[in-house]
C-alpha positions in Angstrom: -7.9 6.9 -15.2 -6.6 10.4 -15.7 -2.9 9.6 -16.2 -1.9 13.3 -15.7 -2.6 12.9 -12.0 -0.1 10.2 -11.7 2.8 11.6 -13.7 4.8 12.5 -10.7 4.3 9.0 -9.3 5.5 7.5 -12.6 8.5 9.8 -12.6 9.3 8.5 -9.1 9.0 4.9 -10.3 11.4 5.7 -13.2 13.9 7.2 -10.8 13.5 4.2 -8.6 14.2 1.9 -11.6 17.4 3.7 -12.3 18.8 3.5 -8.8 17.5 0.1 -7.5 20.7 -1.9 -7.5 21.2 -5.1 -5.6 18.0 -7.2 -5.7 14.7 -7.4 -3.8 16.0 -6.7 -0.3 17.6 -3.5 -1.5 14.6 -2.5 -3.5 12.4 -2.7 -0.4 14.7 -0.3 1.4 14.6 2.1 -1.5 10.8 1.9 -1.7 10.6 2.8 2.0 12.6 6.0 1.3 10.9 7.0 -1.9 7.3 5.9 -1.6 6.8 6.0 2.2 9.2 8.6 3.7 9.2 11.1 0.8 6.0 10.6 -1.2 3.6 9.0 1.4 2.0 6.8 -1.3 1.8 4.0 1.3 2.6 3.5 4.9 5.5 1.4 6.3 3.0 -1.2 7.5 1.4 -1.5 4.0 4.8 -1.7 2.3 5.9 -4.5 4.6 2.7 -6.3 4.1 2.9 -6.0 0.3 6.4 -7.3 0.3 5.7 -10.2 2.7 2.7 -11.2 0.6 4.6 -11.1 -2.6 7.3 -13.3 -1.1 4.7 -16.1 -0.9 3.9 -15.9 -4.6 5.8 -17.1 -7.7 7.4 -14.4 -9.8 9.5 -11.2 -9.2 8.7 -10.1 -5.7 10.1 -6.5 -5.9 8.1 -6.1 -9.2 5.0 -7.3 -7.6 5.5 -5.1 -4.6 5.7 -1.9 -6.7 2.7 -3.1 -8.7 0.7 -3.2 -5.5 1.8 0.3 -4.5 0.7 1.6 -7.9 -2.6 -0.4 -7.7 -3.5 1.2 -4.4 -2.9 4.7 -6.0 -4.5 4.3 -9.4 -6.0 0.8 -9.9 -5.1 -1.8 -12.6 -4.3 0.6 -15.4 -1.7 2.5 -13.4 -0.3 -0.8 -12.1 0.3 -2.0 -15.6 1.9 1.3 -16.7 4.1 1.2 -13.6 5.2 -2.3 -14.5 6.4 -1.1 -17.9 8.2 1.9 -16.5 9.8 -0.2 -13.8 11.2 -2.8 -16.1 12.1 -0.5 -19.0 15.7 0.7 -18.0 16.8 -2.8 -16.9 15.6 -4.6 -19.9 17.1 -2.0 -22.3 20.4 -2.1 -20.5 20.5 -5.9 -20.5 19.5 -6.1 -24.2 22.3 -3.6 -25.0 24.7 -5.8 -22.9 23.7 -8.8 -24.9 24.3 -7.1 -28.2 27.7 -5.7 -27.1 28.7 -9.1 -25.8 27.7 -10.6 -29.2 29.9 -8.3 -31.2 32.4 -6.6 -28.9 34.6 -7.2 -25.9 33.3 -4.7 -23.3 33.8 -6.5 -20.1 36.8 -4.4 -19.1 34.5 -1.3 -19.0 32.4 -2.9 -16.2 35.2 -2.7 -13.7 34.2 0.8 -12.6 30.8 -0.7 -11.5 32.3 -3.1 -9.1 31.7 -0.9 -6.0 27.9 -0.9 -6.7 27.8 -4.2 -4.7 28.9 -2.8 -1.3 26.8 0.3 -2.0 23.7 -2.0 -2.5 24.5 -3.7 0.8 24.6 -0.2 2.4 21.1 0.4 1.1 19.9 -2.7 2.9 21.7 -1.7 6.1 20.2 1.7 6.3 16.7 0.4 5.5 17.0 -2.3 8.1 17.8 0.2 10.8 14.7 2.3 9.8 12.3 -0.6 9.6 13.7 -2.2 12.8 12.8 0.9 14.8 9.2 0.8 13.4 8.5 -2.9 13.5 10.5 -4.5 16.3 8.8 -3.4 19.5 8.3 -6.5 21.7 10.0 -9.6 22.9 8.4 -11.9 20.4 9.2 -9.6 17.5 12.8 -9.4 18.6 13.0 -13.2 18.8 11.4 -13.5 15.3 13.8 -10.9 14.0 16.9 -12.7 15.2 15.7 -16.2 14.2 14.7 -15.0 10.7 18.1 -13.4 10.2 20.0 -16.5 11.2 17.8 -18.8 9.1 18.1 -16.6 6.0 21.9 -16.3 6.5 22.2 -20.1 6.6 19.8 -21.1 3.8 19.4 -17.9 1.8 19.4 -19.6 -1.7 16.9 -22.3 -0.8 13.7 -21.5 -2.8 11.3 -22.0 0.1 13.4 -20.3 2.8 11.7 -16.9 2.7 8.1 -18.1 2.4 8.5 -20.6 5.3 10.1 -18.0 7.5 7.2 -15.6 6.8 4.6 -18.3 7.5 6.1 -19.5 10.8 6.6 -15.9 11.9 2.9 -15.2 11.3 2.0 -18.3 13.3 4.2 -17.2 16.2 2.3 -13.9 16.9 -1.1 -15.4 16.3 -1.5 -16.1 20.0 -1.7 -12.4 20.9 -5.0 -10.8 21.7 -4.6 -8.0 19.2 -8.0 -6.9 18.1 -9.1 -6.3 14.5 -10.0 -2.7 13.9 -13.6 -2.1 13.1 -12.8 0.8 10.7 -10.5 -1.2 8.4 -11.0 -1.1 4.6 -13.8 -3.4 3.3 -12.5 -6.5 1.6 -12.3 -6.3 -2.2 -14.2 -8.6 -4.6 -12.3 -11.0 -6.6 -11.7 -10.2 -10.3 -11.3 -13.5 -12.2 -10.3 -11.8 -15.5 -6.6 -11.7 -14.6 -6.4 -15.3 -13.6 -8.3 -16.5 -16.7 -5.9 -14.5 -19.0 -2.9 -15.9 -17.1 -4.1 -19.5 -17.5 -5.1 -19.1 -21.1 -1.7 -17.5 -22.0 0.1 -20.3 -20.2 -1.8 -23.0 -22.1 -1.6 -21.3 -25.4 2.1 -20.5 -25.2 2.9 -24.1 -24.3 0.8 -25.5 -27.1 2.2 -23.1 -29.8 5.8 -23.6 -28.7 5.5 -27.4 -28.9 3.8 -27.2 -32.3 6.5 -24.8 -33.6 9.3 -27.1 -32.5 7.7 -30.2 -33.9 6.8 -28.7 -37.2 9.8 -26.4 -37.5 7.8 -23.2 -38.0 9.6 -20.2 -39.4 9.4 -18.2 -36.2 9.9 -21.1 -33.9 12.5 -19.4 -31.7 10.3 -16.5 -30.8 7.4 -18.8 -29.7 9.9 -20.9 -27.7 11.3 -17.7 -26.1 7.9 -16.5 -24.9 6.9 -19.9 -23.6 10.1 -20.5 -21.7 10.1 -17.1 -20.0 6.4 -17.2 -19.3 6.9 -20.5 -17.6 9.8 -19.2 -15.6 7.8 -16.2 -14.4 4.9 -18.5 -13.5 6.8 -21.1 -11.5 9.9 -19.4 -9.9 9.7 -19.1 -6.1 12.6 -17.3 -4.5 13.5 -14.6 -7.0 16.5 -14.3 -9.2 18.7 -16.6 -7.3 16.3 -19.4 -8.2 15.5 -18.2 -11.7 19.1 -18.3 -12.9 19.7 -21.9 -12.1 16.5 -22.8 -13.9 17.6 -20.8 -16.9 21.0 -22.4 -16.8 19.3 -25.9 -16.9 17.1 -24.8 -19.8 19.6 -23.0 -22.0 23.0 -24.6 -21.1 22.6 -28.0 -19.5 19.5 -29.4 -21.3 20.7 -28.7 -24.9 23.9 -30.7 -24.1 22.1 -33.7 -22.6 22.2 -37.1 -24.2 18.4 -37.2 -24.5 18.3 -33.9 -26.6 21.3 -35.0 -28.7 19.7 -38.3 -29.6 16.3 -36.8 -30.4 17.9 -34.2 -32.5 15.3 -31.8 -31.2 16.0 -28.1 -32.0 16.1 -26.3 -28.7 17.2 -22.8 -27.5 20.9 -22.9 -26.5 23.4 -20.5 -24.9 27.1 -21.1 -24.1 28.1 -21.5 -20.5 30.4 -18.5 -20.7 27.8 -16.3 -22.2 25.2 -17.2 -19.6 27.6 -16.7 -16.6 28.6 -13.3 -18.1 24.9 -12.3 -18.2 24.4 -13.5 -14.6 27.3 -11.3 -13.5 26.2 -8.2 -15.5 22.6 -8.3 -14.2 24.0 -7.8 -10.6 25.6 -4.5 -11.7 22.3 -3.2 -13.3 19.5 -1.4 -11.6 16.0 -2.8 -11.6 14.7 -6.4 -11.3 17.1 -9.4 -11.5 14.5 -11.0 -13.8 15.7 -8.6 -16.5 18.3 -11.3 -17.2 15.6 -12.6 -19.5 16.3 -9.7 -21.8 19.9 -10.7 -22.0 19.4 -14.4 -22.6 16.5 -13.7 -25.1 18.6 -11.3 -27.1 21.5 -13.7 -27.2 19.3 -16.6 -28.4 18.4 -14.6 -31.5 21.9 -13.5 -32.3 21.9 -15.4 -35.6 19.0 -13.3 -36.9 20.7 -9.9 -36.5 20.4 -7.0 -34.1 16.8 -6.1 -35.0 15.7 -9.6 -34.0 17.8 -9.4 -30.9 16.0 -6.3 -29.8 12.6 -8.0 -30.6 13.8 -11.1 -28.6 14.7 -9.0 -25.6 11.2 -7.5 -25.7 9.4 -10.8 -26.1 11.5 -12.4 -23.3 10.9 -9.5 -20.9 7.2 -9.5 -21.6 7.0 -13.2 -21.1 8.8 -13.3 -17.7 7.1 -10.3 -16.1 3.4 -10.7 -17.2 2.8 -13.7 -14.8 3.9 -11.5 -11.8 1.4 -8.9 -12.8 -1.6 -11.3 -13.2 -0.8 -13.4 -10.2 -0.3 -10.6 -7.7 -3.4 -8.7 -8.7 -5.6 -11.8 -8.5 -4.4 -13.1 -5.2 -4.1 -9.9 -3.2 -7.8 -9.4 -2.8 -7.9 -12.9 -1.4 -5.3 -11.9 1.2 -7.3 -8.8 2.0 -10.4 -10.9 2.6 -8.5 -13.2 4.9 -7.4 -10.3 7.1 -10.9 -10.0 8.4 -10.2 -13.2 10.4 -8.2 -12.8 13.6 -5.8 -15.6 12.8 -4.5 -13.7 9.8 -4.7 -10.2 11.2 -2.7 -11.1 14.3 -0.1 -12.8 12.1 0.9 -9.4 10.5 3.0 -8.4 13.5 5.2 -11.4 13.2 5.3 -11.1 9.4 6.6 -7.5 9.6 9.3 -8.6 12.0 10.3 -11.5 9.7 10.6 -9.2 6.7 13.1 -7.0 8.7 15.0 -10.1 9.8 15.1 -11.3 6.2 16.7 -8.0 5.2 19.4 -8.4 7.9 20.0 -12.0 7.0 20.3 -11.1 3.3 22.7 -8.3 4.1 25.0 -10.6 6.1 24.8 -13.2 3.3 25.7 -10.6 0.7 28.7 -9.4 2.8 29.9 -13.0 3.1 29.6 -13.6 -0.7 31.2 -10.2 -1.4 34.3 -10.9 0.7 34.7 -14.4 -0.9 34.4 -13.1 -4.5 36.6 -10.0 -4.3 39.2 -10.4 -7.1 42.8 -9.9 -6.0 41.9 -9.5 -2.4 44.3 -6.7 -1.3 44.2 -4.2 1.5 43.2 -1.5 -1.0 40.2 -3.5 -2.3 39.1 -4.3 1.3 39.4 -0.6 2.3 37.5 0.6 -0.8 34.7 -1.9 -0.3 34.4 -1.1 3.4 34.5 2.7 2.7 31.6 2.5 0.2 29.5 0.3 2.4 29.9 2.6 5.5 29.6 5.8 3.5 26.4 4.7 1.6 24.8 3.6 4.8 25.7 6.8 6.6 24.6 9.1 3.7 21.3 7.4 3.3 20.3 6.8 6.9 21.7 10.0 8.5 21.5 12.6 5.7 18.6 11.0 3.6 20.7 11.6 0.5 18.7 10.7 -2.7 19.6 7.2 -4.0 20.6 8.5 -7.5 23.3 10.7 -6.0 24.7 7.8 -3.9 24.8 5.7 -7.1 26.6 8.3 -9.1 29.1 9.0 -6.3 29.8 5.3 -6.1 30.4 4.9 -9.8 32.8 7.9 -9.7 34.7 6.3 -6.8 34.8 3.0 -8.7 36.2 4.8 -11.8 38.9 6.4 -9.7 39.9 3.1 -8.1 40.5 1.6 -11.6 43.2 4.1 -12.1 45.3 2.7 -9.2 
């Protein structure tokens, strides 16, 4: 691969990684603006298909979606480099946050970032409007859109909510007579290498981690770190909202259980306060929510010094994101092969409608959560949150203002509000 040809694409990915606040639903909207509307790397239909497909897999869905965008453009090598570029800012920022948390009290400085939450919801709102106009064009798609929105609003944090909505939406439009185009791309052959590496890493990491714990190896914690995060990345369905409870059980609840205390087994442990702090900080950071692994991994090696904390952040991040890379690149050719059958091809219309409905449902859920969590709920807070939400939606949808400028403006407004 001639990397020079893809420099501009990687720069776009880096800019995306610096401005992608708010989780997978916001990331999808930003990808629509950056990689569809501006750069034309993929079409809207392809982006919706990639996103819906990734929602059916374990791992970080927004990360897997951008991997597929890169894979279409430059194959596996570019997909891997894109993964590294995409996760780099978030993992560095979360590692830095862990180090600062370990040695300093810096939580007061984060107050200027509080308005990033309504801004992120504004990104979802503007993207939902754009995608609605492109994907909701019949009675059945309107019904799917409304039902998907309501279901997601009610059971958003249920791990299987999004995959089930997508599956049933696909079934709903399978009764149409939409024909498969004869000039579609030829199905791609399966490449088993990625799946073999994924399985070997899973087995090897588990074996070495168990041996290290039993025999008290010198670098036990680093092996435990990689195994824990690789397991999380391999088994989490539902994104960061499911990942964080799993991490809480592993690092906070399990070490304090009677079974672990009686066995005197040495396990990785984080205080409840530290974990909840990291869970809050990651919401104010750009990039994937899975970057919380960088924070927890750095904290877990606090006793070894800053150099080891940095190493821990790297090991944890690599462990949690590698499964997403291997899984999506193995299973996507299978999905492409299935599309040659009418039952799968016709389902795409319903899947696209469901994805847009999921975005609306997520937006409404985030608004509900935001209103309930606003500290010192005053009329000033309410007006500032509402202003940022409406302004960000308007600037992005109407004026197509680049996302980085919207983020910078929001941070500036947030800083000004801390003065009052």
